[in-house]
C-alpha positions in Angstrom: 80.4 99.3 133.4 81.2 95.6 133.3 81.0 94.1 129.8 81.1 90.4 129.0 81.6 89.1 125.5 80.6 85.5 124.6 82.8 84.2 121.8 86.5 84.6 121.1 86.3 84.7 117.3 87.0 87.6 115.0 84.0 89.6 116.0 84.3 89.0 119.7 88.1 89.8 119.8 87.7 92.9 117.6 84.9 94.2 119.9 87.1 93.6 122.9 90.0 95.5 121.4 87.7 98.4 120.4 86.1 98.5 123.9 89.5 98.6 125.6 90.6 101.5 123.4 87.3 103.3 124.3 88.1 103.0 128.0 86.3 99.8 129.0 87.7 96.5 130.4 85.7 93.8 128.8 86.1 90.1 129.5 85.9 87.5 126.6 84.6 84.0 127.3 85.4 81.4 124.7 84.0 77.9 124.6 87.1 76.2 123.1 90.1 75.3 125.2 92.3 77.4 122.9 91.8 80.1 120.4 91.4 77.9 117.3 90.2 79.7 114.2 87.1 78.4 112.4 88.2 78.1 108.8 91.6 78.4 107.1 92.0 81.8 105.4 90.1 85.0 105.3 89.9 88.1 103.1 89.9 91.3 105.0 88.3 93.7 102.5 89.0 97.4 102.5 86.2 98.2 104.9 87.6 95.8 107.5 91.1 97.1 107.0 89.9 100.7 107.5 88.4 99.6 110.9 91.6 97.7 111.8 93.6 100.7 110.9 91.7 102.8 113.4 92.5 100.1 116.0 96.2 100.3 115.1 96.4 96.8 113.7 96.4 97.2 110.0 100.1 97.3 109.3 100.8 94.2 111.5 98.2 92.3 109.5 99.5 93.5 106.1 102.9 92.2 107.2 101.4 88.7 107.8 99.3 88.5 104.7 99.1 89.5 101.1 97.6 92.8 99.8 95.5 91.9 96.8 95.3 93.8 93.5 92.3 92.2 91.8 89.3 90.0 92.3 88.3 87.9 89.3 85.3 85.7 88.6 85.6 83.1 85.8 83.4 80.6 84.1 85.1 77.2 83.9 84.4 76.9 80.2 84.3 80.4 78.8 86.8 82.4 80.9 86.6 85.7 82.8 83.2 87.2 83.6 84.1 90.1 85.9 87.1 91.7 87.5 87.5 94.3 90.3 90.6 96.5 90.3 91.7 96.5 93.9 94.7 98.7 93.1 92.1 101.4 92.2 90.3 100.7 95.5 93.5 101.2 97.4 94.1 104.5 95.6 90.7 105.7 96.6 90.5 104.4 100.2 94.2 103.9 101.2 93.6 100.2 101.9 92.9 97.2 99.9 91.8 93.6 100.6 94.3 91.7 102.6 94.3 87.9 102.4 95.6 86.3 105.6 95.5 83.0 107.5 92.7 83.1 110.1 95.1 81.9 112.8 97.3 84.9 112.2 94.4 87.3 112.3 93.0 85.8 115.5 96.5 85.8 117.1 97.0 89.5 116.3 93.7 90.5 117.8 94.3 88.4 120.9 97.8 89.9 121.3 96.2 93.4 121.5 94.4 92.3 124.7 95.7 91.5 128.2 95.9 87.7 128.5 93.7 87.7 131.6 90.9 89.3 129.7 90.3 86.1 127.6 88.8 83.1 129.5 89.0 79.8 127.6 87.0 76.6 128.1 83.9 78.6 129.0 80.9 77.4 127.0 77.8 79.4 127.6 74.8 77.3 128.3 72.3 79.7 129.8 71.7 83.4 130.1 69.5 85.2 132.7 68.6 88.8 132.7 67.5 90.8 135.7 67.2 94.5 136.6 70.7 94.5 137.9 72.3 93.0 134.8 73.0 89.7 133.1 74.2 86.4 134.5 75.7 83.7 132.3 76.1 80.0 133.3 78.8 78.0 131.7 79.0 74.3 131.0 81.5 73.8 133.9 78.9 75.1 136.4 80.6 78.5 136.9 78.8 81.8 136.4 79.7 85.3 135.5 77.7 88.6 135.8 77.9 91.8 133.9 76.0 95.0 133.1 76.1 94.2 129.4 76.4 90.9 127.5 77.6 90.9 123.9 76.8 87.7 122.0 79.5 87.1 119.4 79.0 83.3 119.5 78.4 82.7 115.9 75.9 81.0 113.6 74.5 78.7 116.3 74.5 81.4 119.0 73.2 80.5 122.5 73.0 84.1 123.4 70.7 84.8 120.4 67.9 82.9 122.2 67.7 85.8 124.6 67.0 88.3 121.8 65.3 86.2 119.0 64.4 82.7 120.2 63.7 80.1 117.7 65.7 81.5 114.8 66.0 78.9 112.0 69.2 78.4 110.0 68.7 78.6 106.2 70.6 76.0 104.2 72.0 77.1 100.8 72.3 73.5 99.7 76.1 74.0 99.3 78.9 72.3 101.2 82.2 74.0 101.2 85.6 72.4 101.5 88.4 74.6 102.8 92.1 74.1 102.7 95.6 75.7 102.5 98.1 74.5 99.9 101.9 74.8 100.3 102.4 76.1 96.8 103.3 79.3 94.9 100.8 80.7 92.4 101.8 81.1 88.8 103.2 84.4 87.6 100.5 87.1 87.3 98.3 85.5 90.1 100.5 86.3 93.1 98.2 89.1 94.3 94.9 88.0 92.8 91.7 86.3 94.1 90.2 84.1 91.5 86.9 82.3 91.7 85.9 79.8 88.9 82.2 78.8 88.4 81.4 75.4 87.0 77.7 74.5 87.6 77.4 72.4 90.7 81.0 73.2 91.7 83.1 76.3 92.0 86.6 76.8 93.2 88.2 79.9 94.6 91.7 80.7 95.7 94.1 83.5 96.8 97.6 83.7 98.3 97.8 84.2 102.1 101.6 84.2 102.1 104.1 84.1 99.2 104.2 80.3 99.4 100.7 79.4 100.8 97.4 79.5 99.0 94.0 79.5 100.7 91.3 77.8 98.7 87.6 77.0 99.0 85.5 74.6 97.0 81.7 74.9 97.4 79.7 72.1 95.9 75.9 72.0 95.5 75.2 68.6 97.1 73.3 67.0 100.0 75.1 65.6 103.0 77.0 63.4 103.5 78.9 64.7 100.5 81.0 62.2 98.5 79.5 59.4 100.6 82.3 59.4 103.1 85.1 59.0 100.5 88.5 60.5 101.4 87.9 64.2 100.5 91.1 65.1 98.6 90.8 62.3 96.1 87.1 63.1 95.6 87.9 66.8 95.2 90.6 66.0 92.6 88.0 64.0 90.6 85.3 66.6 91.0 87.6 69.5 89.8 89.5 67.6 87.2 88.0 69.7 84.4 88.8 73.0 86.0 91.7 75.1 84.6 95.1 75.4 86.1 96.3 75.9 88.8 93.4 74.1 90.5 94.9 70.7 90.2 98.3 71.9 91.5 96.7 73.6 94.5 94.8 70.4 95.5 97.9 68.3 94.9 99.9 70.4 97.4 97.2 70.3 100.1 97.6 68.2 103.2 94.4 66.0 103.2 94.3 65.9 107.0 93.9 69.7 107.1 90.9 69.9 104.8 87.7 70.9 106.5 84.0 70.8 105.4 81.5 73.6 106.2 77.8 73.6 105.2 77.0 77.1 103.9 74.1 78.5 105.9 72.8 81.9 107.0 69.8 83.2 109.0 66.9 85.2 107.7 66.9 89.0 108.6 66.2 89.5 112.3 64.1 92.5 113.5 66.0 92.9 116.8 69.6 92.6 117.6 69.3 93.4 121.3 66.9 92.9 124.2 67.5 94.6 127.6 71.2 94.3 128.3 72.0 91.6 125.7 73.2 92.5 122.2 74.3 90.5 119.2 76.9 91.0 116.6 78.6 89.1 113.8 77.1 85.8 112.7 75.0 85.7 115.9 73.1 88.8 114.5 73.4 88.4 110.7 75.1 85.2 109.6 75.7 85.3 105.9 77.1 83.0 103.2 80.7 83.8 102.3 80.0 84.7 98.7 81.1 88.4 99.0 83.9 87.8 101.4 82.2 90.1 103.9 81.2 87.9 106.9 84.3 88.7 109.0 84.3 92.3 107.8 80.8 92.9 109.0 81.5 91.5 112.4 84.6 93.8 112.6 82.4 96.7 111.6 79.8 95.7 114.3 82.4 95.5 117.0 84.0 98.8 116.4 80.7 100.7 115.9 79.2 99.2 119.1 82.2 100.1 121.2 82.2 103.7 119.8 78.5 104.1 120.6 78.9 102.7 124.1 81.5 105.3 124.8 79.6 108.2 123.1 75.9 107.7 124.1 74.5 108.7 127.5 73.0 105.4 128.2 73.4 101.7 127.3 69.9 101.7 125.9 70.6 104.6 123.6 73.8 103.0 122.4 72.1 99.7 121.6 69.3 101.3 119.8 71.7 103.4 117.7 73.8 100.3 117.0 70.9 98.3 115.7 69.6 101.3 113.6 73.1 102.0 112.2 74.3 98.5 111.4 71.2 96.3 110.7 70.3 97.7 107.2 73.8 97.4 105.8 74.6 94.0 107.2 71.4 92.5 106.1 71.7 94.0 102.6 75.1 92.5 102.2 73.8 89.1 103.5 71.0 89.2 100.9 73.5 90.0 98.1 75.8 87.2 99.3 72.9 84.7 99.1 71.9 85.7 95.6 75.5 85.5 94.3 75.8 82.0 95.8 72.7 80.8 93.9 73.8 82.4 90.7 77.2 80.8 90.9 75.7 77.3 90.9 73.3 77.4 88.0 73.2 74.0 86.4 71.1 74.8 83.3 73.2 75.6 80.2 70.8 78.3 79.0 70.7 79.9 82.4 74.5 79.9 82.7 74.7 81.5 79.2 72.3 84.2 80.2 74.1 84.8 83.5 77.5 84.9 81.8 76.2 87.3 79.1 74.7 89.6 81.8 78.0 89.7 83.8 80.0 90.5 80.7 77.6 93.3 79.6 78.0 95.1 82.9 80.4 98.0 82.3 83.7 97.7 84.2 83.1 101.1 85.8 79.7 100.0 87.1 81.0 96.8 88.6 83.8 98.8 90.2 81.4 101.3 91.7 79.2 98.5 93.1 82.2 96.8 94.7 83.5 100.0 96.2 80.1 100.7 97.8 80.8 97.6 99.9 84.1 99.1 101.1 82.9 102.5 102.2 82.3 102.9 105.9 79.4 104.9 107.0 80.6 105.7 110.5 
């Protein structure tokens, strides 16, 4: 069976690796002229690492990143609200969240594939289905045909129009600055993710190597944010009241490398496939990044889909089982991520007080169980 994947991001490349290990020879078509990651750093939570372990890639990724021991959420003014013990997660599952540069993750996935299986500079502009299969037209005028088309082309998926035309993006009202700082974190934070909530602004960070820190700074504001002001100076002003080491992280960031991403998702879709076209990752269930699960859910999608295509007697049976098996979990996580994003940006002082009180009243054991439920694979 000839399989074509549109999109050479994390989901598309993971799917290609899983398909090859299942005995297929997929081709990946990526719009960009080179495999450039979207974003700066990424957390690979336990569920993602368990899948990558099955693919034989986990140890290589651990060697490139940092295994984390805790996730902490703080209020800017009143301190810690919640903590998840990732050392306990590792003791239970054998893997913990690994913080890594996106470029290193993407390069590791690509290196697990034959070079000729990734075609660059191929932007999909049209998809046509027929009884014999699927034909894709690219912006350069070329075409490619396959028995199955996998759309891993992200939030603004072109392939999705074949399955669910007219899907609207939902804007969270938050704009997120991303960067990597050349700095070492203070003692006690070398293996910790910390997110600090401060009303309209929040700031999160974690190490991705011993001397590099990935950071993200969501701000509830309309576009254009900061009115076109140079972003680093504006960020330093916006986060001046945040506790250390926020100022130090920003001071050690190259302003030319800061990027801005509007935080958007899509509402739950009833169908993830139609005929011989199937969606995965953000194309199927784009979510806001508030649980650190966007990439992980794409990784789960790709592995599960490849396994079903190898196990089920027909493509149709595999796609139906894929949608039934993945849709409820991915959409539940997307909904949770949206709610967390809204809670993090409460501007009313009484509302923040109630939120903080509720977070602190949650027993540590319950918070731990809720977190671990995210990490348990169901396939």
